[in-house]
N, C-alpha and C positions, 0 to 999 in steps of 0.2 A: 043484398040494396045496391042498385047501381044509382049512380047520378051524374051530373054534367060535371066539365073541368073548374067551371066558377065556381060551382057551391063548393066542391069536394076542396079546392083553394081555402077558401074561408074556412071551413072545418075543420081542417088541418094546421091551419096558421092559428087558429084559437088554442086547439089540442098540446100544438107544441108551445107555446105560450105560456100554458098552465103547469108546464114542467118546472120541478125546479132544477138549479143547478146539479145537486146530487142525482136526484133521478136519471138527468139526461148522462151526466158521466157513468152512472151504474149501466146506462142502456147503451151507451156509447161502447163501454169495456167487452160487454155479454156479443155485442155485435161484433168486433175483432176477434175474439175466439173461435165464435161462429164459422166467419171467414178463415180459419184455420183448416177447415175440414171439407173445403172446395177444392177440386184437384185442378189447382193454378200455378203452383209453385212450382213446375217448373218454366214457367213463362221470366222474362229479364225485363221488360218496361212495363210498369205499373203506372198509371195516371191516375190521380188521388185529388181529390178537393180540399182546399182548406176550408173550414166551416166559416159562416158569418155567424158568429155566438149572439149577433143584435138577432139574429132569426131561431137562433135555437138548434141549428142545424147538428148532426149527428158528428159528434167530436172524432175526427178522423186521427187525431192522435195517437191513439193507440195503434191504429195502425198501420201511421208512418213508423211506430217502434218496430212492431213486426218486420214490414219488408225492410228496415233498416238492418235488423237484425238478420234477415235471411240475404243483406246483401244487394238486394235488389235494384235495379236502377230506378229512380223514383221522378216522376213527370208531374210538373204542375203547370196552371195554364196565365195568362192573361188575357183578360177580354176587353175586345174593341167594341163600345156601344154603339156607335155608327155604323158598321159594315155586319155583328153580330157573328165577328169572328173569334175565336180562340186563337192564342198563341201559346205554343207550350214549349216548357223548359225542364231543364234536368234540373234537380234538386242538388247542390252542390255544397259543401263545408261554408263556403261564404257567398250561399246566395241569400240576396237581403230581401225581404216581405215587407210590404208595406200596403195597408187597406186603400182601395180607390174610394170614389166618393159613393158605392153602393153597399161601403163596410166591407168587400170582400176581398179577402188578403188574398195579393197577388204578389209574385215575382218582380223586383225593378228591370232586373235583364239578366243573362246566363246564355248559357249554352241552348241554341233551339234545337229542338226534336221533331223530326218531320211524322206526320200523324200515321203514315206506313208501319212506325217501328213499335207504336204502340198497342201492346197485346191484351193489356186487362185495363178497364178503365172502371173505376167507382163512381157512382152518378149518382149524383145529390137530387134528391124529389121531395116532394110536400108526400104524397099518398102513390100508391099504385093496385093495379087490381089481380086478378087471378090467373088471367090472360098474360102476364107481363108488360103490361102497359103502365106509364106513369104519367104523374100531373107535377110540372115543375112550376115555377113561376111565370111560365106563357112567354118569355122573351125568345124563345128558339133557341140558344146557345149549344145546348148539348145535343138537340134534334140534327143542327149542323154538323156540330162536331163529329157524333156517332154515326151519322152517314159518310164522312167522309173516312171512316176508320176501315182496314181491311175488314172483309167480313166473317173473316176467323175472330176478329177482334172479342175477347168475352167480356161485356155488360153487365155489370154486378151492384143495383140498387142497394142503397142503405135506405133504413127508415126505421123510426122507434116505434112503428105501429103496424098492426097485423093487415093482410092484404082486404080490399074492397070486392066486391063479386066482381063489377064490371062497371067500365068506364063509358060512359054512354058516346060521348063526341070525340072518340078517336079521328085523328088524322091520319091521310094515307103517308103521310111524310114525319108521323110519327116511329120512333124509333123502340120496336122491342126492346125488352131487359133478356137476358140470360139468365140470370138471377136474381131474387132479390134477398137481404138478408136483415132481420129484425131480430132484437133479444132474444124471444125466444123459436124464431123459425127459419130454414132456409129452403126460399121458394126455386123452384127450377121450372124453366118455361122451354 
């Protein structure tokens, strides 16, 4: 079944809304466990998103524990809604996190990390298809960010739900994922 981004957005927002906190945590833990099977652990700089709990995004806390347990450099972003740019900061013991007006948890400040250093990016999404295209919230932050990453940066989508067959209205500047991880599967593109 293929459909356009607008329909998919509505459908998946509703599906996520229907998840209980417990279901979401169980799915998020299953996703974190699956990530261990992907050959990315030789890398150092991992970019991760902090979930918008109000939107029931995948709880990345489990992945954060994996990364810190493996002594990885963890990078999180701050979004500028005027320019649609993201600034990336290293997570340190004293990093202070505050939610912005869109409920996105962000670092207040810190040590900035240039995009070229980021080797693996965990990408938030609402849905994805079998060719590795994703549907986000439509603001374009991640497409802009991912297009500025080195070509060898590994892009991993995280989703509570399985792949759509095809997203119809994929744009030229939509950046394709390398992997997408769900509680039940690892998709490789």
